C-alpha positions as CSV (number, residue, x, y, z in Angstrom):
1,X,57.0,100.4,70.1
2,X,57.4,101.9,66.6
3,X,54.6,103.7,64.8
4,X,52.7,102.3,61.8
5,X,54.7,104.5,59.4
6,X,58.0,103.3,61.0
7,X,57.1,99.7,60.6
8,X,56.1,100.2,57.0
9,X,59.2,102.2,56.2
10,X,61.4,99.5,57.6
11,X,59.7,96.8,55.6
12,X,59.9,99.0,52.4
13,X,63.6,99.6,53.0
14,X,64.4,95.9,53.5
15,X,62.6,95.1,50.2
16,X,63.9,98.0,48.1
17,X,66.2,95.8,46.0
18,X,63.4,93.4,45.1
19,X,65.2,90.5,46.6
20,X,66.2,89.2,50.1
21,X,69.5,87.8,51.2
22,X,67.8,85.1,53.3
23,X,64.3,83.8,54.2
24,X,64.9,85.2,57.7
25,X,65.2,88.7,56.3
26,X,62.1,88.2,54.2
27,X,60.2,87.0,57.3
28,X,61.4,90.0,59.3
29,X,60.0,92.4,56.7
30,X,56.6,90.6,56.8
31,X,56.7,90.7,60.6
32,X,57.1,94.5,60.4
33,X,53.9,94.7,58.3
34,X,52.1,92.5,60.8
35,X,53.1,94.8,63.6
36,X,51.9,97.8,61.6
37,X,48.6,96.0,61.1
38,X,48.3,95.3,64.9
39,X,48.9,98.9,65.7
40,X,46.3,99.9,63.1
41,X,43.7,97.6,64.6
42,X,44.2,99.3,68.0
43,X,43.0,102.6,66.5
44,X,39.5,101.3,66.0
45,X,36.5,103.2,67.3
46,X,35.0,100.6,69.6
47,X,31.7,102.3,70.1
48,X,31.0,102.8,66.4
49,X,32.2,99.3,65.8
50,X,29.8,97.8,68.2
51,X,27.0,100.1,67.2
52,X,27.3,98.7,63.7
53,X,26.6,95.2,65.1
54,X,30.2,93.9,65.2
55,X,32.3,92.5,68.0
56,X,36.0,91.8,68.5
57,X,35.7,88.5,66.6
58,X,34.5,90.3,63.5
59,X,37.8,92.0,62.9
60,X,40.7,90.2,61.3
61,X,43.4,89.6,63.9
62,X,46.1,88.8,61.3
63,X,47.1,90.6,58.1
64,X,47.1,87.5,56.0
65,X,43.4,87.0,56.8
66,X,42.3,90.3,55.3
67,X,40.0,89.9,52.2
68,X,38.0,92.4,50.1
69,X,34.8,91.3,51.9
70,X,36.2,92.7,55.2
71,X,36.1,96.3,53.8
72,X,32.8,97.3,55.5
73,X,34.0,95.8,58.8
74,X,37.2,97.9,58.9
75,X,35.3,101.0,57.8
76,X,32.7,100.5,60.6
77,X,35.6,100.4,63.0
78,X,36.9,103.7,61.7
79,X,40.1,102.1,60.3
80,X,41.4,103.5,57.1
81,X,40.7,100.8,54.5
82,X,43.2,102.2,52.0
83,X,46.0,101.7,54.5
84,X,44.9,98.2,55.3
85,X,45.0,97.4,51.5
86,X,48.4,99.0,51.3
87,X,49.7,96.6,54.0
88,X,48.2,93.6,52.2
89,X,49.7,94.7,48.9
90,X,53.2,95.2,50.5
91,X,53.0,91.8,52.2
92,X,52.0,90.0,49.0
93,X,54.8,91.8,47.1
94,X,57.4,90.9,49.7
95,X,56.4,87.3,49.8
96,X,56.7,87.1,46.0
97,X,60.2,88.4,46.0
98,X,63.0,85.8,45.5
99,X,65.7,85.0,48.1
100,X,69.1,85.6,46.5
101,X,72.0,84.7,48.7
102,X,74.9,87.2,48.4
103,X,77.9,86.0,46.5
104,X,80.7,84.8,48.7
105,X,83.5,87.3,49.4
106,X,86.5,86.7,47.3
107,X,89.4,84.9,49.0
108,X,92.1,87.4,49.9
109,X,95.1,87.0,47.7
110,X,98.4,86.2,49.4
111,X,100.5,89.4,49.9
112,X,103.8,87.6,50.0
113,X,104.4,88.6,53.6
114,X,102.8,85.6,55.2
115,X,105.3,83.7,57.4
116,X,106.6,80.5,55.7
117,X,108.4,79.1,58.8
118,X,108.0,78.7,62.5
119,X,110.6,78.7,65.3
120,X,111.0,78.2,69.0
121,X,111.1,81.1,71.4
122,X,114.4,81.3,73.2
123,X,112.6,82.3,76.4
124,X,109.4,80.4,76.8
125,X,110.1,77.5,74.4
126,X,106.8,77.8,72.5
127,X,106.6,77.7,68.7
128,X,105.6,80.8,66.9
129,X,105.8,82.2,63.4
130,X,109.0,83.8,62.1
131,X,109.0,87.0,60.1
132,X,110.2,86.5,56.5
133,X,111.9,89.8,56.5
134,X,113.6,90.1,60.0
135,X,113.9,86.4,60.7
136,X,112.6,87.0,64.3
137,X,109.9,85.4,66.4
138,X,106.5,87.0,66.4
139,X,105.4,88.8,69.6
140,X,103.5,86.6,72.1
141,X,102.8,86.5,75.8
142,X,102.4,84.3,78.8
143,X,102.0,84.5,82.6
144,X,103.9,82.7,85.3
145,X,102.1,81.8,88.5
146,X,103.6,84.5,90.8
147,X,103.8,87.2,88.2
148,X,107.4,86.9,87.4
149,X,106.5,87.1,83.7
150,X,103.4,89.0,82.7
151,X,101.9,89.7,79.3
152,X,104.3,89.9,76.5
153,X,107.1,87.3,76.4
154,X,110.6,88.8,76.3
155,X,111.5,86.4,73.5
156,X,109.3,88.1,71.0
157,X,111.1,90.0,68.2
158,X,114.2,87.9,68.9
159,X,115.8,85.2,66.8
160,X,114.4,81.7,67.1
161,X,116.1,79.1,69.3
162,X,116.9,77.1,66.2
163,X,119.1,80.0,64.9
164,X,120.6,81.5,68.1
165,X,120.8,81.1,71.8
166,X,122.3,84.6,72.5
167,X,119.1,86.0,74.0
168,X,118.6,82.9,76.1
169,X,122.0,83.7,77.7
170,X,120.9,87.2,78.5
171,X,117.6,85.8,79.9
172,X,119.6,83.5,82.2
173,X,121.7,86.4,83.4
174,X,118.5,88.3,84.2
175,X,117.2,85.5,86.2
176,X,120.4,85.3,88.3
177,X,120.3,89.0,88.8
178,X,116.6,88.8,90.0
179,X,117.4,86.1,92.5
180,X,120.2,88.1,94.0
181,X,118.1,91.3,94.1
182,X,115.1,89.6,95.8
183,X,115.0,89.9,99.7
184,X,114.0,86.4,100.9
185,X,112.3,87.9,104.0
186,X,110.1,90.3,102.0
187,X,106.8,90.0,100.2
188,X,105.6,91.0,96.8
189,X,102.2,92.6,96.3
190,X,100.4,92.3,92.9
191,X,97.0,92.0,91.3
192,X,95.8,88.7,89.9
193,X,94.0,88.3,86.6
194,X,90.7,89.4,88.2
195,X,92.2,92.6,89.6
196,X,92.2,91.3,93.2
197,X,95.1,92.3,95.5
198,X,97.4,89.5,96.3
199,X,100.6,89.1,98.2
200,X,103.3,86.4,97.9
201,X,106.4,85.6,99.9
202,X,109.7,86.4,98.2
203,X,110.9,83.0,99.2
204,X,108.3,81.5,96.9
205,X,109.4,83.8,94.1
206,X,113.0,82.9,94.6
207,X,112.1,79.2,94.4
208,X,110.2,79.8,91.2
209,X,113.2,81.7,89.7
210,X,115.6,79.0,90.7
211,X,113.4,76.4,89.0
212,X,113.4,78.5,85.9
213,X,117.1,78.9,86.1
214,X,117.7,75.2,86.1
215,X,115.4,74.6,83.2
216,X,116.9,77.3,81.1
217,X,120.5,76.3,81.7
218,X,119.6,72.8,80.6
219,X,118.1,74.2,77.4
220,X,121.2,76.2,76.8
221,X,123.5,73.3,77.4
222,X,121.7,71.2,74.8
223,X,121.5,73.9,72.2
224,X,122.5,73.1,68.6
225,X,121.5,75.0,65.4
226,X,118.5,73.4,63.6
227,X,116.3,74.1,60.6
228,X,113.2,76.1,61.1
229,X,109.8,74.4,60.9
230,X,107.9,75.0,57.7
231,X,104.4,76.3,58.2
232,X,101.9,73.5,57.5
233,X,104.5,70.8,57.7
C-alpha cells in the first residue's frame, strides 16, 4: 500500500498538464486521492474522537462527502484538516479538467522499399513477398510432421517459382540424397514443439521423403515461367 504522499504525488503528476487523455485516466487520478483520504482516516485518534461524542458514522467515508461543516469532526479525530481540504481541492480541480484525446500518430510514409509483388516459394509452394531489389522470396518457415524440415524454409532468399526452378532441382537432389543416406532399420530421436523427447522410425521418414519427392517432381515437370503476383491484386 502506498503512503498518503505517494497517492497525492501520483495524482498531481497525472494532472500536471491540466488535461487527461481519457476519462479512465481522470478517474484513476481521483481514485488515488480517494485512497489517500482512506489512509488519512485510518490515522484518527479513536479515543479522542469518541470522547468528543462522535462515533464511526460521524466521519465521512468518502472524499466527495467532505464539506466545511465537517471541520470540527476531523479535528476531534486528530486528522489534519488542512490536508483534508487539500485533497478536496485537488479532486475538484481534477474533475474540472478537460479530457483531450491525443492526436493520432501520423501514418508512416512509404519508404519505397515495400514489396510490390509476391511469388511462390520453389520449396514449400507458399506465396510470399518478393524483394524489389534482389527479386528473391522473403524468408519464411514451416515444419513437416517428422521434423524433416524445421523452422526456416530453404526456399527463402531464393528466386520465386514463377521466375526459376533451379533451386527446386537442387531441393529434389537433396531429397534423393537424404533417402539413400537414411538407414531404414534405424530410428531418429528429436524433440517436438513442446520440448518433449520423441523417436520415429526411419522407415516412416523415408516414406515421408518419398512422398515429397513425388510431389516436387510433379511441380518441376509442370514448370513454366509466369508473371509475379501484384501485392493487393
